[in-house]
N, C-alpha and C positions, 0 to 999 in steps of 0.2 A: 885836297886830301885824298883825291883819286889821282892815280899815275898813267894808266893805262885808257887811252882815249877809245883806241880803236876796238878795244877787248868791252869796253864799256858799252860802246853803242849796239856791238853786236849782242850783247846781253837785253841791253834795252829793248831792241827790236824782239828779240825772241821771246822777253817776258812779256811783253805788248800783245805779241801773238797768243799766248796762251791766256791773256787776260780778256782779248777780246771772245775767246772760247767761252769764258766763264760767264760773261754778260750774256752773249747770244744764244747760249746753250744750254741754260740752266734755269729753272724755274722753281718757288718754293713748293709745287706738286712733285718734280722730281729731283728735290735737292739732295736726295740721299745717295744719288748716283755722280755727285760733283766730285772731280779729280780732288784729291787730298793735297795738301800743300807738301812738295819734294822735301826730303828730307829726316823722314820718318825713318827709313833705313839707315840714315847716317845718324842716327841717334840725337837728334834736334825735332823739338816737338813744339806746334805754333799755335796761337791763340789770339783772341781778338778783344782787344779793351775797348768796353763797349761806350765810353767816349766819344767814338767814332760817330755813333749812332744817335748822339744825346739828344736831338730834335724827333726823334723817332720812338714809338713804343716797345715796352719790351717783346711784345709778339713780333712788331715790325725787325727788331733788333736778331732774335732768334731767327727770323727766316732769312734773313741776309747774310747772318754768320753762316747759315747753312749752304747758302748760294755760293758761299767762297771755299765751302769744301771744308770749313775749320770746325774742330770740336771742342775747342777747350774757349772758355768764356772768363773774362773780368768784368764785373757789371760795375758801372759807376752808380751813384744812390740816386739818379734820376731814375734807373729801371729797377732800383731794389732801394727803396727809401729805407733809411735808418731808423724812421719812424714807425716801422710796421711790426705786426705782433710778431709771435712765433710763430700762431698759425697761419698767418700771411704769407711770412717767409718760406713756410713750407710748401705754400701752394705754388709759390713762383716758382723754386727748388724743382718741385715734381713738373712743372711744364717744361722747363728746362731739359729736365731727365728726360722727358718723354719723347721730346725732340731730338735725342740722341746726343745732345750735348753736356759736356760737363763744367761745372762751375766751379774753379780752381781758386778763384781769388775775387775780392771786391776792393775798389779804391778808384781814385785817390779819396781815402779818409783822411780828414784833417780833426787833430786833436788839441784843440785849445784849453781845454781844463780836463779836472780828473773825471768828471761824469762823462765827457765824450770818450776819454780813453776805456774806460768800464764800459761803458755802452756800445764800443767797437768791437770790443771781444766777446761780448755777450752774442751781438748781432753776427758776427762772424761763426761764433758755436752754432747757432740756430740754423744759419746755413750751410754748414760741414763746410766752411772753407778750409782751406790749407793755408791760405796767405793773406793776411791784409797787407794793400799795397798802401801805406800811409804816410802822414807828417806832423808827428807829435812835437810839441814845442820841446825848445831843448831842456827846460825845466821839468818837463813828463816824461823823459828819456827811463828813468830808473822805475818810475811806474809801468810804463810800457813794456819794458823788459821782465819787472815781474809778472805782467799780465799773459806775456807770450809762453813763460815757463808755466805757469796754472795753467792755461789752457791747452799748451804744447800748439801751439797756432805761430806760423812765422809770421813777422812785420817786415817787409820789406819797404824801408824809405826810400821814396823818390826823389831823386834830384829835378829841379824844376829851372835852373838856370840862369842868366845873368840878371834877372829881375828880383828873384827870390832872397830874401832876406836869411832864409832858415837852412835850407842845403841847396845852394845853386850848383855843386859840384858832385860828382862822385866821392870826391874826396873830403869834401864837407860832412857829408854822411860817414863817411871811415873813420873819420879821425873822432868823430862822437861816440862810434858805436864798437870799435876794434877791441875793447877789451870787454865787451857785455856777452851773455849768454848768445852762443851761435844761433838761436833762433831770432834774432834781431840783426839784419843785415840790408841789403842794396837792392833796391828796383831800379836798374839803370836805363834811363832815357835818353837814348843813344842821339834824338835831335836837339836835347836841350844842353848834352854833353858837348855835341859840335858848336851849337852858339857859344859857349864858354871859351872856344876855340881849343879844344880839346880831343883829339883823336879819341873816338869811342873804343877802337880796339884796343889799343893800349890802356883805356881804362877797364875794360875788360879783364885786360891780364893782370891789370896791377891790383886788383880789387877782387879777384877770382873767388878767393876763401870767403868773400861775403855776399855773393852774387847770388840771387833768389830767385829775381825776373827780370824780364828786359821788354821795354816797350821798343819797337823798331819801327822806323818811320827814315824820311831823309829830309834836309835843307834846303832851302836856296842860297844859303850863305853861311860860313864859319864865323859869324858874328852876332851880336845880340838882336840885329835885324833881321836876323834870319827867320823864316817860315816854313811852315811844313808843305812839301811838297810830295808829289808821288814818287815812290823810290826809284830809283834810275836815273829821275832826270836832275837830281840835286848833288851837292859836295861830298856828301860822306861815301867812302869807298866800303860798299856793302859787299862785295865779296870778299875784301879782308875782315871783316867783320866777321862774317859766316864762318870762314876758316877758322878765324881766332877761338870760336866759340866751339866747333868742332874739336880743334887742337886742344881745346881745354876741359873735353869732355863734360861740357856744361850739360847736366840735366833738369835745367827748370825750363820753364814755357817762354817762348818769345811770342809776345803779342803786339800784333798790329795794332797800331794807333796812328790814325790818319785826321788830324784835324781841320784840315782845309775843307772845305765845300759840306758846310755841315747841312746844308739844306737837299744836298744830293751827291752822298758821298761814295755811294757803292761803284762808281767808273774807276775812281780813283784809287781805292781799295784794291780791286779786282786788277788793274795794272801792276799795282805795288806787289801782290801776293803773286802776280804771273811774273814780275822781275825776278823774284825771290827764286820761285820755281826755276827761271830758265839758267841763274847764277849755280844753283844746286845741282842742274843736270850737268855741268861743268866743272864740278869739284871733282 
């Protein structure tokens, strides 16, 4: 999926250098001075999918997200449980906001029955979310659409790759929702898309009309056996993908999701953020 290996190597090295600065130069105490991921001036906004920090507390997730200079946050339920009361959700959201972060989404939230659909939207409302990154069963899509309209909250359905029976590819999402209310769309996971043998840039372009959220990562191989790897070390053409988003004038969030090294993910995420900085600096 990559064509210019010399340019790729240069960008990888420049990104790694920026990442090294992030790791060595910023602590939770002085995190508010951390460099922002490049691209804000190019109309791309970056976030963190907290599944990256699934083995850490919400407080640790907030601190590490700040260290990376990222302001937008999408929380997995391990950090904001679906069972919390309205008051408990407000307390967590207040803590996130006090840290200078914006909770824009939550997920992936699975919806296997009507009660889970209803609960997900009430939870999103209580947290003030703009987007639910979700996986509703096919039979529940009409109810999910109804709730998206009722609550005026977007539902971005996440594609999960070759082993997923519901939504393996971006196309499998699009074909189910293309005639639904525009508040039902796609969360494009470019890693799982790559593992389907699909170019993420082509998928973003083809389904741009329904593209609500992006999970950015890299993969070791463009096959079902591919695994998450630091951005810039894998097979996804990240420069092409970022250029595609810019050309499409994508207005959503591009959230880093790093599934590798769950016990110590920060170095890998920092390298990934640095690589993306390096790419955007050349565009």
